[in-house]
TORPA-4810 file (N, C-alpha, C, O; in nm, 3 decimals):
<nodes>
NODE_1_6.429_-6.068_-1.042_6.474_-6.193_-0.986_6.624_-6.181_-0.955_6.701_-6.131_-1.036_M
NODE_2_6.660_-6.228_-0.839_6.800_-6.227_-0.795_6.870_-6.353_-0.847_6.828_-6.464_-0.815_N
NODE_3_6.975_-6.336_-0.926_7.046_-6.449_-0.984_7.189_-6.453_-0.934_7.259_-6.352_-0.936_T
NODE_4_7.233_-6.572_-0.889_7.371_-6.589_-0.847_7.433_-6.705_-0.925_7.367_-6.804_-0.955_T
NODE_5_7.561_-6.688_-0.957_7.636_-6.792_-1.027_7.748_-6.838_-0.935_7.831_-6.759_-0.891_I
NODE_6_7.749_-6.968_-0.907_7.853_-7.027_-0.823_7.938_-7.121_-0.909_7.885_-7.211_-0.975_N
NODE_7_8.068_-7.099_-0.907_8.161_-7.188_-0.977_8.240_-7.264_-0.871_8.304_-7.203_-0.786_A
NODE_8_8.234_-7.395_-0.877_8.300_-7.478_-0.777_8.443_-7.508_-0.822_8.465_-7.575_-0.923_V
NODE_9_8.538_-7.458_-0.744_8.682_-7.481_-0.763_8.739_-7.427_-0.894_8.841_-7.477_-0.942_K
NODE_10_8.676_-7.325_-0.951_8.733_-7.255_-1.066_8.666_-7.118_-1.078_8.563_-7.093_-1.016_F
NODE_11_8.726_-7.032_-1.158_8.669_-6.898_-1.181_8.608_-6.892_-1.320_8.666_-6.940_-1.418_R
NODE_12_8.490_-6.833_-1.327_8.425_-6.818_-1.457_8.480_-6.693_-1.525_8.519_-6.597_-1.459_T
NODE_13_8.481_-6.696_-1.657_8.519_-6.575_-1.730_8.392_-6.494_-1.760_8.280_-6.544_-1.743_D
NODE_14_8.409_-6.373_-1.802_8.294_-6.284_-1.825_8.203_-6.335_-1.936_8.082_-6.317_-1.930_L
NODE_15_8.262_-6.400_-2.036_8.183_-6.452_-2.147_8.085_-6.559_-2.098_7.969_-6.560_-2.138_K
NODE_16_8.133_-6.649_-2.013_8.047_-6.755_-1.958_7.940_-6.695_-1.867_7.824_-6.737_-1.873_L
NODE_17_7.977_-6.599_-1.784_7.878_-6.535_-1.696_7.770_-6.465_-1.776_7.652_-6.472_-1.741_E
NODE_18_7.808_-6.397_-1.883_7.710_-6.328_-1.968_7.616_-6.429_-2.034_7.496_-6.406_-2.040_K
NODE_19_7.672_-6.540_-2.082_7.590_-6.645_-2.143_7.487_-6.698_-2.043_7.369_-6.711_-2.076_F
NODE_20_7.532_-6.728_-1.923_7.442_-6.781_-1.819_7.334_-6.679_-1.787_7.216_-6.715_-1.777_V
NODE_21_7.372_-6.554_-1.770_7.273_-6.450_-1.737_7.171_-6.432_-1.849_7.052_-6.411_-1.822_M
NODE_22_7.215_-6.441_-1.975_7.121_-6.431_-2.088_7.022_-6.546_-2.089_6.903_-6.526_-2.113_D
NODE_23_7.071_-6.667_-2.062_6.982_-6.784_-2.060_6.883_-6.776_-1.944_6.766_-6.807_-1.960_K
NODE_24_6.931_-6.733_-1.827_6.843_-6.722_-1.710_6.739_-6.613_-1.732_6.628_-6.623_-1.681_V
NODE_25_6.775_-6.509_-1.806_6.679_-6.402_-1.835_6.559_-6.457_-1.912_6.448_-6.406_-1.897_A
NODE_26_6.580_-6.559_-1.994_6.469_-6.620_-2.067_6.371_-6.687_-1.970_6.249_-6.684_-1.990_K
NODE_27_6.425_-6.747_-1.865_6.339_-6.808_-1.763_6.259_-6.699_-1.692_6.140_-6.716_-1.665_I
NODE_28_6.325_-6.588_-1.661_6.261_-6.479_-1.589_6.143_-6.422_-1.668_6.044_-6.379_-1.609_D
NODE_29_6.153_-6.423_-1.800_6.043_-6.374_-1.883_5.923_-6.468_-1.881_5.809_-6.426_-1.904_R
NODE_30_5.948_-6.598_-1.854_5.840_-6.696_-1.855_5.754_-6.692_-1.730_5.634_-6.721_-1.733_L
NODE_31_5.817_-6.657_-1.619_5.745_-6.659_-1.492_5.766_-6.526_-1.420_5.879_-6.478_-1.409_V
NODE_32_5.657_-6.466_-1.373_5.663_-6.332_-1.314_5.706_-6.332_-1.168_5.766_-6.235_-1.121_D
NODE_33_5.676_-6.438_-1.097_5.692_-6.436_-0.953_5.815_-6.511_-0.900_5.818_-6.549_-0.783_N
NODE_34_5.915_-6.533_-0.984_6.038_-6.599_-0.938_6.114_-6.502_-0.847_6.130_-6.384_-0.879_A
NODE_35_6.162_-6.554_-0.735_6.232_-6.468_-0.640_6.383_-6.483_-0.648_6.457_-6.386_-0.629_T
NODE_36_6.430_-6.605_-0.676_6.573_-6.629_-0.674_6.608_-6.741_-0.771_6.535_-6.839_-0.785_K
NODE_37_6.722_-6.725_-0.837_6.774_-6.828_-0.926_6.921_-6.848_-0.892_6.999_-6.753_-0.890_C
NODE_38_6.958_-6.972_-0.865_7.096_-7.003_-0.831_7.151_-7.102_-0.932_7.095_-7.210_-0.952_E
NODE_39_7.262_-7.065_-0.997_7.327_-7.149_-1.097_7.460_-7.196_-1.040_7.542_-7.114_-0.997_V
NODE_40_7.481_-7.327_-1.040_7.606_-7.384_-0.991_7.674_-7.456_-1.107_7.614_-7.540_-1.173_T
NODE_41_7.801_-7.422_-1.129_7.880_-7.484_-1.235_7.995_-7.559_-1.171_8.064_-7.507_-1.084_L
NODE_42_8.015_-7.683_-1.215_8.127_-7.760_-1.160_8.178_-7.860_-1.263_8.108_-7.897_-1.358_K
NODE_43_8.303_-7.904_-1.242_8.366_-8.001_-1.330_8.369_-8.134_-1.255_8.417_-8.142_-1.142_V
NODE_44_8.317_-8.240_-1.319_8.310_-8.371_-1.254_8.447_-8.436_-1.245_8.501_-8.449_-1.135_D
NODE_45_8.504_-8.476_-1.356_8.639_-8.533_-1.360_8.713_-8.463_-1.474_8.679_-8.484_-1.590_K
NODE_46_8.811_-8.381_-1.444_8.876_-8.298_-1.546_8.933_-8.377_-1.664_8.941_-8.324_-1.775_P
NODE_47_8.972_-8.500_-1.642_9.037_-8.576_-1.749_8.939_-8.648_-1.842_8.981_-8.703_-1.944_E
NODE_48_8.811_-8.649_-1.810_8.714_-8.724_-1.890_8.630_-8.631_-1.978_8.629_-8.510_-1.961_S
NODE_49_8.560_-8.694_-2.074_8.468_-8.620_-2.160_8.337_-8.599_-2.085_8.311_-8.662_-1.983_E
NODE_50_8.255_-8.509_-2.138_8.120_-8.488_-2.085_8.125_-8.463_-1.934_8.048_-8.523_-1.859_N
NODE_51_8.215_-8.374_-1.891_8.242_-8.358_-1.748_8.196_-8.226_-1.689_8.221_-8.200_-1.571_N
NODE_52_8.129_-8.143_-1.766_8.081_-8.014_-1.715_7.938_-8.029_-1.665_7.852_-8.079_-1.737_K
NODE_53_7.914_-7.986_-1.542_7.782_-8.000_-1.481_7.726_-7.862_-1.449_7.795_-7.777_-1.391_I
NODE_54_7.602_-7.840_-1.488_7.530_-7.717_-1.455_7.405_-7.755_-1.377_7.331_-7.845_-1.416_A
NODE_55_7.383_-7.685_-1.266_7.264_-7.706_-1.184_7.195_-7.571_-1.168_7.259_-7.470_-1.137_E
NODE_56_7.066_-7.570_-1.189_6.988_-7.446_-1.173_6.875_-7.472_-1.076_6.797_-7.566_-1.092_I
NODE_57_6.867_-7.386_-0.974_6.760_-7.392_-0.875_6.680_-7.262_-0.886_6.737_-7.153_-0.876_S
NODE_58_6.550_-7.274_-0.907_6.462_-7.159_-0.926_6.356_-7.157_-0.818_6.275_-7.250_-0.808_L
NODE_59_6.357_-7.053_-0.736_6.261_-7.040_-0.626_6.136_-6.967_-0.674_6.142_-6.854_-0.721_N
NODE_60_6.023_-7.035_-0.660_5.892_-6.980_-0.693_5.804_-6.990_-0.568_5.832_-7.072_-0.481_L
NODE_61_5.699_-6.910_-0.559_5.611_-6.922_-0.444_5.552_-7.062_-0.433_5.486_-7.110_-0.525_P
NODE_62_5.577_-7.127_-0.322_5.523_-7.259_-0.299_5.605_-7.374_-0.353_5.573_-7.490_-0.327_G
NODE_63_5.711_-7.345_-0.427_5.787_-7.455_-0.486_5.924_-7.408_-0.533_5.943_-7.292_-0.569_Q
NODE_64_6.020_-7.500_-0.531_6.152_-7.475_-0.588_6.172_-7.573_-0.701_6.163_-7.695_-0.683_T
NODE_65_6.201_-7.520_-0.820_6.228_-7.605_-0.935_6.379_-7.623_-0.945_6.454_-7.528_-0.925_L
NODE_66_6.422_-7.746_-0.976_6.565_-7.776_-0.983_6.592_-7.863_-1.104_6.513_-7.951_-1.139_F
NODE_67_6.706_-7.837_-1.169_6.747_-7.920_-1.279_6.898_-7.926_-1.285_6.966_-7.828_-1.254_N
NODE_68_6.951_-8.041_-1.323_7.094_-8.061_-1.335_7.122_-8.133_-1.466_7.057_-8.232_-1.498_S
NODE_69_7.220_-8.084_-1.542_7.257_-8.146_-1.668_7.408_-8.154_-1.678_7.480_-8.073_-1.621_K
NODE_70_7.454_-8.255_-1.752_7.597_-8.276_-1.772_7.623_-8.278_-1.922_7.549_-8.341_-1.998_Q
NODE_71_7.731_-8.208_-1.965_7.762_-8.199_-2.108_7.911_-8.175_-2.127_7.988_-8.171_-2.031_A
NODE_72_7.951_-8.158_-2.253_8.092_-8.132_-2.285_8.134_-7.990_-2.251_8.251_-7.965_-2.219_D
NODE_73_8.040_-7.896_-2.257_8.071_-7.756_-2.226_7.967_-7.703_-2.127_7.856_-7.755_-2.117_T
NODE_74_8.006_-7.598_-2.055_7.912_-7.536_-1.962_7.796_-7.473_-2.037_7.682_-7.477_-1.991_F
NODE_75_7.824_-7.415_-2.153_7.718_-7.351_-2.231_7.610_-7.451_-2.270_7.491_-7.423_-2.260_E
NODE_76_7.653_-7.568_-2.313_7.559_-7.673_-2.352_7.479_-7.723_-2.231_7.358_-7.743_-2.240_E
NODE_77_7.546_-7.741_-2.120_7.478_-7.788_-1.998_7.377_-7.687_-1.949_7.266_-7.724_-1.910_A
NODE_78_7.413_-7.558_-1.950_7.321_-7.453_-1.905_7.200_-7.445_-1.998_7.087_-7.434_-1.952_V
NODE_79_7.225_-7.451_-2.129_7.115_-7.445_-2.226_7.019_-7.563_-2.205_6.897_-7.546_-2.211_A
NODE_80_7.073_-7.682_-2.181_6.987_-7.799_-2.156_6.905_-7.781_-2.028_6.788_-7.817_-2.023_D
NODE_81_6.968_-7.727_-1.925_6.897_-7.701_-1.798_6.781_-7.605_-1.819_6.671_-7.627_-1.770_C
NODE_82_6.808_-7.497_-1.892_6.705_-7.397_-1.915_6.588_-7.457_-1.994_6.472_-7.431_-1.963_V
NODE_83_6.619_-7.539_-2.095_6.513_-7.603_-2.172_6.428_-7.694_-2.083_6.305_-7.695_-2.095_D
NODE_84_6.491_-7.769_-1.996_6.417_-7.857_-1.905_6.335_-7.777_-1.804_6.224_-7.816_-1.769_S
NODE_85_6.391_-7.665_-1.758_6.317_-7.581_-1.664_6.194_-7.519_-1.729_6.093_-7.497_-1.662_L
NODE_86_6.201_-7.490_-1.858_6.085_-7.435_-1.928_5.967_-7.532_-1.920_5.853_-7.490_-1.901_K
NODE_87_5.995_-7.660_-1.935_5.890_-7.762_-1.924_5.835_-7.765_-1.782_5.714_-7.773_-1.762_V
NODE_88_5.924_-7.759_-1.683_5.880_-7.759_-1.543_5.796_-7.635_-1.512_5.699_-7.643_-1.438_Q
NODE_89_5.834_-7.521_-1.569_5.759_-7.397_-1.546_5.619_-7.408_-1.605_5.522_-7.363_-1.544_I
NODE_90_5.608_-7.468_-1.724_5.476_-7.487_-1.784_5.387_-7.572_-1.694_5.269_-7.542_-1.676_D
NODE_91_5.443_-7.678_-1.636_5.366_-7.763_-1.544_5.331_-7.687_-1.417_5.221_-7.703_-1.364_K
NODE_92_5.422_-7.606_-1.369_5.398_-7.523_-1.250_5.282_-7.427_-1.276_5.194_-7.411_-1.191_Y
NODE_93_5.283_-7.364_-1.392_5.177_-7.268_-1.425_5.042_-7.337_-1.432_4.942_-7.282_-1.385_K
NODE_94_5.037_-7.456_-1.490_4.910_-7.530_-1.499_4.859_-7.568_-1.359_4.739_-7.562_-1.333_E
NODE_95_4.948_-7.606_-1.273_4.911_-7.652_-1.139_4.865_-7.537_-1.050_4.772_-7.554_-0.972_R
NODE_96_4.928_-7.420_-1.062_4.901_-7.310_-0.969_4.818_-7.198_-1.029_4.819_-7.087_-0.976_Y
NODE_97_4.746_-7.224_-1.136_4.658_-7.119_-1.192_4.526_-7.120_-1.125_4.439_-7.040_-1.159_K
</nodes>
């Protein structure tokens, strides 16, 4: 699966990129036919709490799964997105078996 990480108006450090890639790898193990995964990280309002947004778009045959979460840290937002995508993947598998 081809995975891209987009950071809007900031640069990610290697630690954050590695974390995101590790989490996305868990999704890749759940579904065999995923073609592309796009992760977008952005900051909503720098001066406020709970301002980190992670969006994950997962391309599967016949459907694109998408999830967006907002949290205090990017790691927390990405982890929440992955957990929600796992539920969507289970529903996708039931529908397309």
